[in-house]
N, C-alpha and C positions, 0 to 999 in steps of 0.2 A: 884258917888263913885270915889275917887281919887285912882288911881292904876298904879304904875310904872309896866312896862312889860319888862322882860329880854328876850333876844334871843341870839343865837350863840353858845350855849353849844353843847356837844356831846362827842363822843369817839375820843380821840386824841392820837397819839403816842408821847412818850417822845421826847422832842426836838421840838415839833410842835408849831405853832403860830396862834392860833385862836383869833378872836376878838369878844368880847361880846358887845351887844348893849342894851341900856335901853331907852325906850320911855314911853309915858304916855297918858292915857286918862283922861281928866278932870283936868290936872295939867300942868301948864306952867313952865317948868324947869328953864327957863332963870333967874329967881329971887331966885333960891334955890342953896345952896351948895349941892353937890351930892356925894354919897359914894358907894363903892363896899365892900361887906362883903362876907365871905364864911363860910360854915359849913361842916366839914368832918364827916363821920360816927362816932358816939360815942364821938364827941368833941363839945365844945361850939362854937357858932358863933363868928367869929373874924373879925376884921378890915383888909381890904386889901389896899384900896386907897381912897382918897377923892380929890375933886376939888372944888374950890370956884365958886360962881355964875358967876363971871366975867371970870373964866378960868385962872386967873393970878397966883393963888396959887394951889399947889398940895401937897399931903402928901401920904407916902407909908409906909407899914410895912416893916421891914428890910428884911424879907425873900423873898420879891418880888421886892425890889428896884433893878434897873438896868435890870430887866427882863420884868416888866409890865409897861404900860403907860396908864394913865387915861386922857381922853380928852373929849371935849364937842363941840357940834354944836348947839348953841342956836336957830339958824334959823330953824333947823330941830327938835328942842325939843328932842334932843338925846344925851345921854352920852355913851362913849365907854370905854372898857377896852381891850387894846391890850396886849395879853399875849404871850411872847416869851420864848423859851428854857424851855418849860414845863417839870415838873418833876412829878413822880408818887405821891409825897406828895402834889401836887397842886390839887389832886382829891377832889372835894367838890361840894356842891350846892352853886352857886354864886348868891348873892342877890344885887339888886340895892336899894338904899334908898335916901330919900330927907330930907334935913334939911332946914327949912324955916327961920331960925333965922338970917342969914347973919352975924353970929358972926365973930369977927375979926380973930380968930384962928380956923382953921379947927379942928373939933372934931373927935375922934375915938370911942366915947362912943355910943353904940347902942341905948341907951334910948333917946338920943338927936335927933335921926332921926325920923320924924313923919310918913313918908310914906314909905312903903316897898312893893317890888314886891314879886311874888310867888317863884322866884328863877329859875335858869337854871342849870342843872347838867353838870359838866365837869369831865370826867373820863380820866385819863392819863394812858395809858398802857406802860409798860416797854419793 
């Protein structure tokens, strides 16, 4: 069973800087593009950030650009999402996902990511 596993969520004060991690059992991340998505209560799951399998390319949704940083450590089979200057509107369940296509352009489409984690809750208090 291939399963990414997220960690690092929790209750954070506005302005805080937690880091989410994503690792996997049965899946070697080093050959996959990786993405982070989030889903707030009553809303659809949305794209947050993505990183190419080499780490050379990244992509962010506008609302987190300049605040969040996606990175990866292939030797550790881990992907990170450093979140800075958190706002209450960042409150959501954050999901890690893997895209095995190695497509030349990083995708924001949920359906193109084959493997998903269970998610980790991030709650930002004002």
